[in-house]
C-alpha positions in Angstrom: 32.2 115.7 71.0 31.0 117.8 73.9 31.8 121.4 73.9 31.0 122.1 77.5 31.7 120.2 80.7 28.9 118.5 82.5 29.2 120.8 85.5 28.9 123.9 83.3 25.7 122.5 81.7 24.2 121.6 85.0 24.9 125.2 86.3 23.4 126.8 83.2 20.3 124.5 83.4 19.8 125.3 87.0 19.8 129.1 86.4 16.8 129.1 84.1 13.5 130.1 85.7 10.0 130.9 84.5 9.0 134.6 84.3 5.6 135.5 82.7 5.3 131.9 81.3 8.7 132.0 79.5 12.3 131.2 80.4 14.5 133.9 82.0 18.0 133.9 83.4 18.2 134.5 87.1 21.9 134.8 87.1 24.8 133.5 85.0 28.0 132.2 86.5 31.0 134.5 85.8 33.4 131.8 84.9 33.2 128.4 83.3 35.4 125.9 81.7 35.1 124.0 78.5 35.9 120.4 78.1 38.4 121.2 75.4 40.4 123.7 77.4 44.0 122.7 77.9 44.6 121.7 81.6 47.8 121.2 83.5 47.6 117.5 83.0 47.9 118.0 79.3 51.1 120.1 79.6 54.7 119.1 80.1 57.1 121.7 81.3 60.7 122.0 80.1 62.0 120.7 83.4 59.6 117.7 83.1 60.7 117.0 79.5 64.4 117.2 80.5 63.7 114.5 83.1 61.8 112.3 80.7 64.6 112.7 78.1 67.2 111.7 80.7 65.3 108.6 81.6 64.7 107.9 77.9 61.0 107.8 78.8 59.4 110.0 76.2 58.0 109.8 72.7 58.6 113.3 71.5 57.0 114.5 68.2 57.9 117.8 66.7 54.8 119.0 64.7 56.5 122.0 63.0 57.2 122.1 59.3 60.3 120.0 58.1 62.3 123.2 57.4 61.7 124.4 61.0 62.7 121.1 62.4 65.9 121.1 60.3 66.8 124.6 61.6 66.9 123.2 65.1 65.0 120.7 67.3 65.0 119.1 70.7 67.3 116.0 70.9 65.4 112.8 70.1 62.4 114.6 68.7 60.8 113.0 65.7 59.6 115.2 62.9 55.8 114.6 62.4 54.3 117.7 60.8 50.9 118.8 62.0 49.4 118.4 58.5 50.4 114.7 58.5 49.6 113.9 62.2 46.1 112.5 61.9 47.0 110.2 59.0 50.2 109.1 60.6 48.6 108.2 63.9 46.2 106.0 62.0 49.0 104.1 60.3 49.6 100.4 61.1 52.4 99.8 63.5 54.6 98.4 60.7 54.0 101.4 58.4 54.5 104.0 61.3 57.8 102.4 62.3 59.0 102.2 58.7 58.1 105.8 58.0 59.4 107.4 61.3 62.0 104.8 62.5 60.6 104.8 66.0 58.2 102.7 68.0 54.5 103.3 67.2 52.8 105.1 70.0 50.0 103.2 71.7 46.7 104.9 72.7 47.3 104.2 76.4 50.9 105.5 76.4 51.4 108.3 78.9 54.8 109.5 77.6 53.6 111.0 74.2 54.6 114.7 74.0 54.1 117.1 71.1 56.1 120.2 70.6 56.1 123.1 68.1 57.6 126.6 68.1 55.4 128.2 70.8 52.7 125.7 71.8 49.8 126.6 69.5 50.3 123.9 66.9 51.2 121.3 69.6 47.9 122.2 71.2 46.2 121.4 67.9 48.2 118.2 67.7 47.0 117.3 71.2 43.4 117.9 70.2 43.8 115.5 67.2 45.6 112.9 69.3 42.9 113.0 72.0 40.2 112.7 69.4 41.9 109.6 68.0 42.0 108.1 71.5 45.5 109.0 72.7 44.0 110.5 75.8 47.2 110.6 77.9 49.2 112.6 75.2 50.5 116.0 76.3 52.3 119.0 74.8 55.4 121.0 75.7 54.6 124.3 77.5 56.2 127.1 75.5 57.3 124.8 72.7 60.8 124.9 71.2 61.1 128.6 72.0 60.6 127.8 75.7 63.1 124.9 75.4 65.7 127.3 73.8 65.0 130.0 76.4 65.5 127.5 79.3 68.7 126.2 77.6 70.1 129.8 77.4 69.3 130.5 81.0 71.0 127.3 82.2 74.2 128.0 80.2 74.4 131.6 81.5 74.2 130.5 85.1 
């Protein structure tokens, strides 16, 4: 797994010069990005998720603990706790469908979305999924808290 993007490494490599026979930094760029940073293409907003749910075009996995899921969850979300995610995504289609009662996600699916309470655990879930080859998987910006906040705003309007 690469920790830094190719452009970052090329920039760093090009900044090294020789001074008195040894390497020395001429300058160092002030900003850089890492390959593992979460980009906008990895994020689904509440509005986007609502649209996906309305079209029934989403595989939504809630990676919180079962007790958190039971206390409240987004409609049609499937409970798949973060601690079980990697093993679950490696299950055969038959075993996955038997355990979760939903279609097994395919690595090329672009409608896989993870959510948690605030976005931290779903970000971890995203890293696991990407590492396993589910490269189009995304996570919900703001998590369940953001979902509830948006729901409260829409009902008070």
